ZADOTI-937173 format. One record per residue (C-alpha): residue in one letter; x, y, z. Coordinates in steps of 0.2 Angstrom, whole numbers, plus 5000, padded with zeros to 4 digits. Layout:
<residuo: a, px: X, py: Y, pz: Z>
...
***
This chain:
<residuo: m, px: 4938, py: 5044, pz: 4978>
<residuo: l, px: 4953, py: 5051, pz: 4969>
<residuo: v, px: 4969, py: 5056, pz: 4978>
<residuo: e, px: 4976, py: 5071, pz: 4967>
<residuo: t, px: 4989, py: 5078, pz: 4979>
<residuo: m, px: 5001, py: 5071, pz: 4992>
<residuo: t, px: 5013, py: 5080, pz: 5003>
<residuo: l, px: 5026, py: 5072, pz: 5014>
<residuo: k, px: 5036, py: 5081, pz: 5027>
<residuo: n, px: 5050, py: 5072, pz: 5037>
<residuo: f, px: 5043, py: 5055, pz: 5032>
<residuo: r, px: 5056, py: 5041, pz: 5029>
<residuo: g, px: 5069, py: 5048, pz: 5017>
<residuo: f, px: 5058, py: 5063, pz: 5011>
<residuo: a, px: 5062, py: 5079, pz: 5020>
<residuo: d, px: 5049, py: 5089, pz: 5010>
<residuo: l, px: 5039, py: 5083, pz: 4995>
<residuo: t, px: 5023, py: 5088, pz: 4986>
<residuo: l, px: 5016, py: 5078, pz: 4971>
<residuo: e, px: 5002, py: 5086, pz: 4962>
<residuo: g, px: 4993, py: 5078, pz: 4947>
<residuo: l, px: 4990, py: 5060, pz: 4954>
<residuo: r, px: 4979, py: 5051, pz: 4942>
<residuo: r, px: 4969, py: 5035, pz: 4940>
<residuo: i, px: 4984, py: 5025, pz: 4936>
<residuo: n, px: 5001, py: 5030, pz: 4944>
<residuo: f, px: 5017, py: 5022, pz: 4940>
<residuo: i, px: 5031, py: 5024, pz: 4952>
<residuo: v, px: 5049, py: 5021, pz: 4946>
<residuo: g, px: 5067, py: 5023, pz: 4952>
<residuo: p, px: 5082, py: 5014, pz: 4958>
<residuo: n, px: 5083, py: 5004, pz: 4973>
<residuo: g, px: 5081, py: 5014, pz: 4989>
<residuo: s, px: 5074, py: 5029, pz: 4981>
<residuo: g, px: 5058, py: 5030, pz: 4990>
<residuo: k, px: 5046, py: 5021, pz: 4979>
<residuo: t, px: 5038, py: 5010, pz: 4992>
<residuo: a, px: 5039, py: 5024, pz: 5005>
<residuo: l, px: 5027, py: 5034, pz: 4994>
<residuo: m, px: 5014, py: 5021, pz: 4994>
<residuo: e, px: 5017, py: 5018, pz: 5013>
<residuo: a, px: 5013, py: 5036, pz: 5016>
<residuo: l, px: 4997, py: 5035, pz: 5007>
<residuo: f, px: 4992, py: 5019, pz: 5016>
<residuo: l, px: 4996, py: 5026, pz: 5033>
<residuo: a, px: 4988, py: 5043, pz: 5031>
<residuo: g, px: 4972, py: 5035, pz: 5024>
<residuo: g, px: 4971, py: 5022, pz: 5039>
<residuo: n, px: 4964, py: 5022, pz: 5056>
<residuo: s, px: 4976, py: 5016, pz: 5068>
<residuo: p, px: 4995, py: 5016, pz: 5073>
<residuo: q, px: 4994, py: 4997, pz: 5070>
<residuo: i, px: 4996, py: 5001, pz: 5051>
<residuo: a, px: 5014, py: 5007, pz: 5055>
<residuo: l, px: 5018, py: 4990, pz: 5063>
<residuo: s, px: 5010, py: 4981, pz: 5048>
<residuo: l, px: 5022, py: 4991, pz: 5036>
<residuo: r, px: 5037, py: 4985, pz: 5047>
<residuo: g, px: 5031, py: 4967, pz: 5044>
<residuo: f, px: 5029, py: 4971, pz: 5025>
<residuo: r, px: 5047, py: 4976, pz: 5024>
<residuo: g, px: 5053, py: 4960, pz: 5033>
<residuo: l, px: 5057, py: 4968, pz: 5050>
<residuo: p, px: 5054, py: 4957, pz: 5065>
<residuo: p, px: 5038, py: 4958, pz: 5075>
<residuo: m, px: 5036, py: 4965, pz: 5093>
<residuo: t, px: 5043, py: 4953, pz: 5106>
<residuo: a, px: 5038, py: 4953, pz: 5125>
<residuo: p, px: 5043, py: 4961, pz: 5137>
<residuo: l, px: 5044, py: 4977, pz: 5127>
<residuo: s, px: 5056, py: 4989, pz: 5135>
<residuo: a, px: 5053, py: 5008, pz: 5134>
<residuo: p, px: 5068, py: 5011, pz: 5122>
<residuo: a, px: 5062, py: 4996, pz: 5111>
<residuo: f, px: 5044, py: 5004, pz: 5111>
<residuo: s, px: 5051, py: 5020, pz: 5105>
<residuo: a, px: 5061, py: 5011, pz: 5091>
<residuo: l, px: 5045, py: 5004, pz: 5084>
<residuo: w, px: 5041, py: 5021, pz: 5077>
<residuo: e, px: 5058, py: 5029, pz: 5073>
<residuo: d, px: 5059, py: 5023, pz: 5055>
<residuo: l, px: 5044, py: 5033, pz: 5050>
<residuo: f, px: 5054, py: 5049, pz: 5053>
<residuo: f, px: 5066, py: 5058, pz: 5042>
<residuo: r, px: 5084, py: 5053, pz: 5048>
<residuo: f, px: 5075, py: 5045, pz: 5063>
<residuo: q, px: 5072, py: 5063, pz: 5071>
<residuo: t, px: 5056, py: 5060, pz: 5081>
<residuo: k, px: 5057, py: 5077, pz: 5089>
<residuo: k, px: 5054, py: 5086, pz: 5072>
<residuo: g, px: 5038, py: 5076, pz: 5070>
<residuo: m, px: 5032, py: 5071, pz: 5053>
<residuo: e, px: 5016, py: 5075, pz: 5042>
<residuo: i, px: 5007, py: 5067, pz: 5027>
<residuo: s, px: 4993, py: 5076, pz: 5018>
<residuo: l, px: 4982, py: 5070, pz: 5005>
<residuo: s, px: 4969, py: 5080, pz: 4995>
<residuo: g, px: 4957, py: 5076, pz: 4980>
<residuo: k, px: 4939, py: 5073, pz: 4977>
<residuo: i, px: 4926, py: 5061, pz: 4984>
<residuo: d, px: 4910, py: 5060, pz: 4973>
<residuo: g, px: 4916, py: 5077, pz: 4964>
<residuo: k, px: 4918, py: 5086, pz: 4981>
<residuo: n, px: 4935, py: 5091, pz: 4988>
<residuo: f, px: 4943, py: 5083, pz: 5003>
<residuo: t, px: 4959, py: 5084, pz: 5013>
<residuo: r, px: 4966, py: 5071, pz: 5025>
<residuo: a, px: 4982, py: 5074, pz: 5036>
<residuo: l, px: 4991, py: 5063, pz: 5048>
<residuo: h, px: 5003, py: 5071, pz: 5061>
<residuo: v, px: 5015, py: 5060, pz: 5070>
<residuo: g, px: 5027, py: 5066, pz: 5084>
<residuo: e, px: 5032, py: 5065, pz: 5102>
<residuo: e, px: 5018, py: 5068, pz: 5114>
<residuo: k, px: 5024, py: 5083, pz: 5125>
<residuo: g, px: 5024, py: 5081, pz: 5144>
<residuo: a, px: 5017, py: 5063, pz: 5144>
<residuo: e, px: 5024, py: 5049, pz: 5153>
<residuo: i, px: 5027, py: 5031, pz: 5148>
<residuo: t, px: 5018, py: 5018, pz: 5158>
<residuo: v, px: 5030, py: 5003, pz: 5163>
<residuo: p, px: 5022, py: 4987, pz: 5170>
<residuo: f, px: 5026, py: 4984, pz: 5188>
<residuo: d, px: 5034, py: 4967, pz: 5184>
<residuo: a, px: 5046, py: 4974, pz: 5170>
<residuo: k, px: 5064, py: 4970, pz: 5173>
<residuo: l, px: 5076, py: 4985, pz: 5173>
<residuo: d, px: 5089, py: 4985, pz: 5160>
<residuo: e, px: 5105, py: 4989, pz: 5169>
<residuo: r, px: 5114, py: 4991, pz: 5152>
<residuo: l, px: 5102, py: 5005, pz: 5147>
<residuo: p, px: 5097, py: 5015, pz: 5162>
<residuo: v, px: 5083, py: 5027, pz: 5158>
<residuo: t, px: 5083, py: 5044, pz: 5167>
<residuo: a, px: 5071, py: 5058, pz: 5166>
<residuo: e, px: 5081, py: 5066, pz: 5153>
<residuo: s, px: 5084, py: 5051, pz: 5142>
<residuo: a, px: 5067, py: 5043, pz: 5143>
<residuo: p, px: 5059, py: 5042, pz: 5126>
<residuo: r, px: 5042, py: 5051, pz: 5124>
<residuo: p, px: 5027, py: 5042, pz: 5119>
<residuo: i, px: 5022, py: 5045, pz: 5100>
<residuo: f, px: 5006, py: 5051, pz: 5095>
<residuo: f, px: 4996, py: 5049, pz: 5079>
<residuo: e, px: 4983, py: 5062, pz: 5075>
<residuo: w, px: 4972, py: 5062, pz: 5059>
<residuo: h, px: 4963, py: 5077, pz: 5052>
<residuo: d, px: 4949, py: 5076, pz: 5040>
<residuo: d, px: 4940, py: 5090, pz: 5030>
<residuo: r, px: 4926, py: 5085, pz: 5018>
<residuo: g, px: 4908, py: 5090, pz: 5014>
<residuo: a, px: 4901, py: 5085, pz: 5031>
<residuo: g, px: 4914, py: 5096, pz: 5041>
<residuo: k, px: 4931, py: 5094, pz: 5050>
<residuo: t, px: 4935, py: 5080, pz: 5061>
<residuo: r, px: 4951, py: 5076, pz: 5072>
<residuo: q, px: 4956, py: 5061, pz: 5081>
<residuo: k, px: 4972, py: 5058, pz: 5091>
<residuo: i, px: 4979, py: 5041, pz: 5097>
<residuo: i, px: 4993, py: 5038, pz: 5108>
<residuo: p, px: 5000, py: 5020, pz: 5109>
<residuo: v, px: 5003, py: 5015, pz: 5127>
<residuo: l, px: 5013, py: 5001, pz: 5135>
<residuo: t, px: 5003, py: 4991, pz: 5148>
<residuo: p, px: 5005, py: 4975, pz: 5158>
<residuo: f, px: 4995, py: 4967, pz: 5144>
<residuo: g, px: 5005, py: 4973, pz: 5130>
<residuo: l, px: 5004, py: 4987, pz: 5118>
<residuo: q, px: 4987, py: 4996, pz: 5118>
<residuo: m, px: 4982, py: 5008, pz: 5104>
<residuo: g, px: 4965, py: 5014, pz: 5098>
<residuo: a, px: 4957, py: 5014, pz: 5081>
<residuo: m, px: 4944, py: 5023, pz: 5071>
<residuo: t, px: 4934, py: 5022, pz: 5055>
<residuo: a, px: 4947, py: 5022, pz: 5040>
<residuo: f, px: 4946, py: 5037, pz: 5029>
<residuo: l, px: 4953, py: 5028, pz: 5013>
<residuo: n, px: 4947, py: 5011, pz: 5007>
<residuo: a, px: 4964, py: 5005, pz: 5002>
<residuo: f, px: 4974, py: 4989, pz: 5001>
<residuo: f, px: 4993, py: 4987, pz: 5001>
<residuo: l, px: 5000, py: 4973, pz: 4992>
<residuo: p, px: 5019, py: 4972, pz: 4997>
<residuo: a, px: 5033, py: 4965, pz: 4986>
<residuo: r, px: 5036, py: 4951, pz: 4998>
<residuo: w, px: 5017, py: 4946, pz: 4999>
<residuo: s, px: 5013, py: 4928, pz: 4999>
<residuo: y, px: 4998, py: 4922, pz: 4990>
<residuo: n, px: 4983, py: 4921, pz: 5002>
<residuo: g, px: 4970, py: 4909, pz: 4996>
<residuo: a, px: 4958, py: 4912, pz: 5010>
<residuo: m, px: 4958, py: 4931, pz: 5006>
<residuo: a, px: 4956, py: 4928, pz: 4987>
<residuo: a, px: 4941, py: 4916, pz: 4990>
<residuo: e, px: 4933, py: 4930, pz: 5001>
<residuo: h, px: 4935, py: 4943, pz: 4988>
<residuo: f, px: 4929, py: 4931, pz: 4974>
<residuo: t, px: 4914, py: 4927, pz: 4985>
<residuo: h, px: 4910, py: 4946, pz: 4986>
<residuo: l, px: 4910, py: 4947, pz: 4967>
<residuo: v, px: 4898, py: 4932, pz: 4967>
<residuo: r, px: 4886, py: 4942, pz: 4979>
<residuo: e, px: 4887, py: 4957, pz: 4967>
<residuo: a, px: 4884, py: 4945, pz: 4952>
<residuo: r, px: 4900, py: 4951, pz: 4944>
<residuo: e, px: 4911, py: 4935, pz: 4946>
<residuo: a, px: 4909, py: 4932, pz: 4927>
<residuo: e, px: 4920, py: 4948, pz: 4924>
<residuo: f, px: 4934, py: 4941, pz: 4934>
<residuo: v, px: 4933, py: 4924, pz: 4926>
<residuo: e, px: 4933, py: 4931, pz: 4909>
<residuo: a, px: 4948, py: 4942, pz: 4912>
<residuo: m, px: 4958, py: 4927, pz: 4919>
<residuo: q, px: 4953, py: 4917, pz: 4904>
<residuo: r, px: 4960, py: 4930, pz: 4893>
<residuo: i, px: 4976, py: 4930, pz: 4903>
<residuo: s, px: 4978, py: 4911, pz: 4902>
<residuo: e, px: 4968, py: 4900, pz: 4890>
<residuo: e, px: 4972, py: 4885, pz: 4901>
<residuo: i, px: 4958, py: 4891, pz: 4913>
<residuo: e, px: 4941, py: 4883, pz: 4910>
<residuo: s, px: 4932, py: 4889, pz: 4926>
<residuo: i, px: 4934, py: 4896, pz: 4943>
<residuo: a, px: 4925, py: 4893, pz: 4959>
<residuo: v, px: 4927, py: 4894, pz: 4978>
<residuo: g, px: 4930, py: 4878, pz: 4989>
<residuo: f, px: 4938, py: 4873, pz: 5005>
<residuo: d, px: 4955, py: 4864, pz: 5008>
<residuo: q, px: 4957, py: 4859, pz: 5027>
<residuo: n, px: 4942, py: 4870, pz: 5031>
<residuo: t, px: 4950, py: 4885, pz: 5024>
<residuo: g, px: 4942, py: 4894, pz: 5009>
<residuo: q, px: 4952, py: 4893, pz: 4993>
<residuo: l, px: 4951, py: 4900, pz: 4975>
<residuo: l, px: 4949, py: 4884, pz: 4964>
<residuo: i, px: 4953, py: 4884, pz: 4946>
<residuo: k, px: 4949, py: 4870, pz: 4933>
<residuo: p, px: 4963, py: 4869, pz: 4920>
<residuo: r, px: 4959, py: 4862, pz: 4903>
<residuo: g, px: 4964, py: 4843, pz: 4903>
<residuo: l, px: 4962, py: 4840, pz: 4922>
<residuo: e, px: 4947, py: 4832, pz: 4929>
<residuo: r, px: 4946, py: 4842, pz: 4945>
<residuo: r, px: 4949, py: 4859, pz: 4951>
<residuo: i, px: 4965, py: 4864, pz: 4960>
<residuo: s, px: 4970, py: 4879, pz: 4971>
<residuo: a, px: 4976, py: 4894, pz: 4961>
<residuo: s, px: 4993, py: 4893, pz: 4970>
<residuo: l, px: 4996, py: 4875, pz: 4963>
<residuo: l, px: 4992, py: 4880, pz: 4946>
<residuo: s, px: 5004, py: 4895, pz: 4945>
<residuo: d, px: 5012, py: 4908, pz: 4956>
<residuo: g, px: 5011, py: 4921, pz: 4942>
<residuo: l, px: 4992, py: 4917, pz: 4939>
<residuo: s, px: 4988, py: 4917, pz: 4957>
<residuo: r, px: 4996, py: 4934, pz: 4959>
<residuo: v, px: 4987, py: 4941, pz: 4945>
<residuo: a, px: 4971, py: 4934, pz: 4951>
<residuo: e, px: 4974, py: 4942, pz: 4968>
<residuo: i, px: 4978, py: 4959, pz: 4961>
<residuo: l, px: 4962, py: 4959, pz: 4951>
<residuo: l, px: 4952, py: 4953, pz: 4965>
<residuo: i, px: 4959, py: 4967, pz: 4976>
<residuo: i, px: 4955, py: 4980, pz: 4963>
<residuo: s, px: 4937, py: 4974, pz: 4962>
<residuo: r, px: 4935, py: 4973, pz: 4981>
<residuo: y, px: 4942, py: 4990, pz: 4984>
<residuo: g, px: 4932, py: 4999, pz: 4971>
<residuo: g, px: 4930, py: 5018, pz: 4974>
<residuo: g, px: 4946, py: 5017, pz: 4984>
<residuo: v, px: 4965, py: 5014, pz: 4981>
<residuo: a, px: 4975, py: 4998, pz: 4977>
<residuo: l, px: 4994, py: 5000, pz: 4981>
<residuo: l, px: 5004, py: 4987, pz: 4971>
<residuo: d, px: 5022, py: 4985, pz: 4975>
<residuo: e, px: 5033, py: 4978, pz: 4962>
<residuo: v, px: 5018, py: 4972, pz: 4952>
<residuo: e, px: 5029, py: 4961, pz: 4940>
<residuo: n, px: 5034, py: 4949, pz: 4954>
<residuo: g, px: 5031, py: 4931, pz: 4949>
<residuo: i, px: 5023, py: 4935, pz: 4932>
<residuo: h, px: 5031, py: 4928, pz: 4917>
<residuo: f, px: 5036, py: 4942, pz: 4905>
<residuo: k, px: 5025, py: 4935, pz: 4891>
<residuo: n, px: 5010, py: 4939, pz: 4902>
<residuo: y, px: 5015, py: 4957, pz: 4906>
<residuo: g, px: 5004, py: 4964, pz: 4892>
<residuo: k, px: 4989, py: 4954, pz: 4896>
<residuo: a, px: 4991, py: 4957, pz: 4915>
<residuo: i, px: 4994, py: 4976, pz: 4914>
<residuo: a, px: 4979, py: 4978, pz: 4902>
<residuo: t, px: 4968, py: 4969, pz: 4913>
<residuo: i, px: 4973, py: 4979, pz: 4928>
<residuo: d, px: 4970, py: 4995, pz: 4918>
<residuo: e, px: 4953, py: 4988, pz: 4913>
<residuo: f, px: 4948, py: 4983, pz: 4931>
<residuo: s, px: 4954, py: 5000, pz: 4937>
<residuo: r, px: 4941, py: 5009, pz: 4926>
<residuo: r, px: 4927, py: 4996, pz: 4928>
<residuo: f, px: 4927, py: 4997, pz: 4947>
<residuo: g, px: 4933, py: 5015, pz: 4949>
<residuo: t, px: 4949, py: 5010, pz: 4959>
<residuo: q, px: 4964, py: 5022, pz: 4959>
<residuo: v, px: 4980, py: 5011, pz: 4957>
<residuo: f, px: 4998, py: 5015, pz: 4962>
<residuo: i, px: 5011, py: 5003, pz: 4954>
<residuo: t, px: 5030, py: 5002, pz: 4958>
<residuo: t, px: 5040, py: 4993, pz: 4945>
<residuo: h, px: 5059, py: 4990, pz: 4941>
<residuo: n, px: 5054, py: 4983, pz: 4924>
<residuo: d, px: 5052, py: 4995, pz: 4909>
<residuo: e, px: 5043, py: 4980, pz: 4900>
<residuo: i, px: 5028, py: 4983, pz: 4912>
<residuo: l, px: 5027, py: 5002, pz: 4906>
<residuo: d, px: 5029, py: 4997, pz: 4888>
<residuo: a, px: 5015, py: 4984, pz: 4890>
<residuo: f, px: 5004, py: 4998, pz: 4897>
<residuo: l, px: 5007, py: 5009, pz: 4882>
<residuo: r, px: 5001, py: 4995, pz: 4871>
<residuo: t, px: 4984, py: 4993, pz: 4880>
<residuo: d, px: 4970, py: 4998, pz: 4869>
<residuo: g, px: 4959, py: 5005, pz: 4883>
<residuo: a, px: 4972, py: 5015, pz: 4893>
<residuo: k, px: 4967, py: 5034, pz: 4893>
<residuo: r, px: 4983, py: 5044, pz: 4892>
<residuo: e, px: 4976, py: 5058, pz: 4903>
<residuo: d, px: 4972, py: 5046, pz: 4917>
<residuo: v, px: 4990, py: 5041, pz: 4920>
<residuo: s, px: 5005, py: 5049, pz: 4930>
<residuo: l, px: 5023, py: 5044, pz: 4930>
<residuo: i, px: 5032, py: 5047, pz: 4947>
<residuo: v, px: 5051, py: 5046, pz: 4946>
<residuo: c, px: 5060, py: 5044, pz: 4962>
<residuo: h, px: 5078, py: 5048, pz: 4966>
<residuo: r, px: 5091, py: 5046, pz: 4980>
<residuo: d, px: 5106, py: 5058, pz: 4981>
<residuo: e, px: 5123, py: 5055, pz: 4988>
<residuo: n, px: 5118, py: 5060, pz: 5005>
<residuo: g, px: 5104, py: 5047, pz: 5006>
<residuo: n, px: 5090, py: 5059, pz: 5004>
<residuo: t, px: 5076, py: 5054, pz: 4993>
<residuo: s, px: 5065, py: 5065, pz: 4981>
<residuo: a, px: 5053, py: 5063, pz: 4967>
<residuo: r, px: 5045, py: 5072, pz: 4953>
<residuo: i, px: 5029, py: 5068, pz: 4944>
<residuo: l, px: 5023, py: 5069, pz: 4926>
<residuo: s, px: 5005, py: 5068, pz: 4922>
<residuo: g, px: 4994, py: 5067, pz: 4907>
<residuo: e, px: 5002, py: 5070, pz: 4890>
<residuo: w, px: 5019, py: 5073, pz: 4898>
<residuo: a, px: 5018, py: 5056, pz: 4907>
<residuo: n, px: 5013, py: 5048, pz: 4890>
<residuo: l, px: 5028, py: 5057, pz: 4881>
<residuo: a, px: 5040, py: 5051, pz: 4895>
<residuo: l, px: 5033, py: 5033, pz: 4894>
<residuo: r, px: 5035, py: 5033, pz: 4875>
<residuo: s, px: 5053, py: 5040, pz: 4875>
<residuo: g, px: 5059, py: 5029, pz: 4889>
<residuo: i, px: 5071, py: 5043, pz: 4894>
<residuo: e, px: 5063, py: 5047, pz: 4911>
<residuo: y, px: 5060, py: 5030, pz: 4918>
<residuo: r, px: 5075, py: 5018, pz: 4913>
<residuo: v, px: 5080, py: 5010, pz: 4930>
***
């Protein structure tokens, strides 16, 4: 799968945006608060299968989880940040298009207020006298509706999250996009890394990962999967030590690189969304890390989106021997004085020229 075009309407800080010319490797740059992360969130949400993804995105941004009991106003507030200037009445839309196995596809997500619906309040819910809810002020339920159009025909599915006495109920369907979002605040997950490595073992491709990690760090002698307190872990045997240790004990930077490469390999044919890719990685390893990300992207057929605040990451990519210039795009985000965000895209030779000049991406 290759996502080539993305359109956002009334999503987060973007009132109306279309990006055409997305490629295999997509760098997203811009100042803080200019919408870099939001672009990846839009892609992840549109390609997903449940409103639960929107709640996960809140967690990725450090927002607090839902707490019980959940009042009707609090329930509505769970979704407000998805909309441009929190205007839920206008609704929002995310559209993706591109190719799957050489054939065109489109995927769209519409989110808005469900007209004429009612909110179910548990019988034992306590009335909030400070915030009386009337028929005119009661927030409407939010609907999530996905539309697909690919070779087999068109499909449509609508999900409306509902408050019940047992909590928040929402449906799910088969995900359209095989995607993984690695947020900037992500903490290394040894169990997940072990699971992804085991998948490579089953595919008889673990040697590719081990060799790549050894190129990044000459200290790595071997890699295996083991258990620590009954939890799977990625274990690394450093040179000079007599036993294997967890990747996180060896180095935060190396464990992050390992996790990124394992994600790209596991989500082959899909999309890897890497927010602030440089986090935890020593600047001397930028070149090796970005070269290996590029290599794994091509080897496993994974489209990659990368946000970064560091121009050394982009310079390191330019120095990679295997990077195909026509397979790269540069997305430059901007925030105006009114708080509205926008973006422009440069693809192929233009992206290469901008990367080499440094004019378009200094942040």
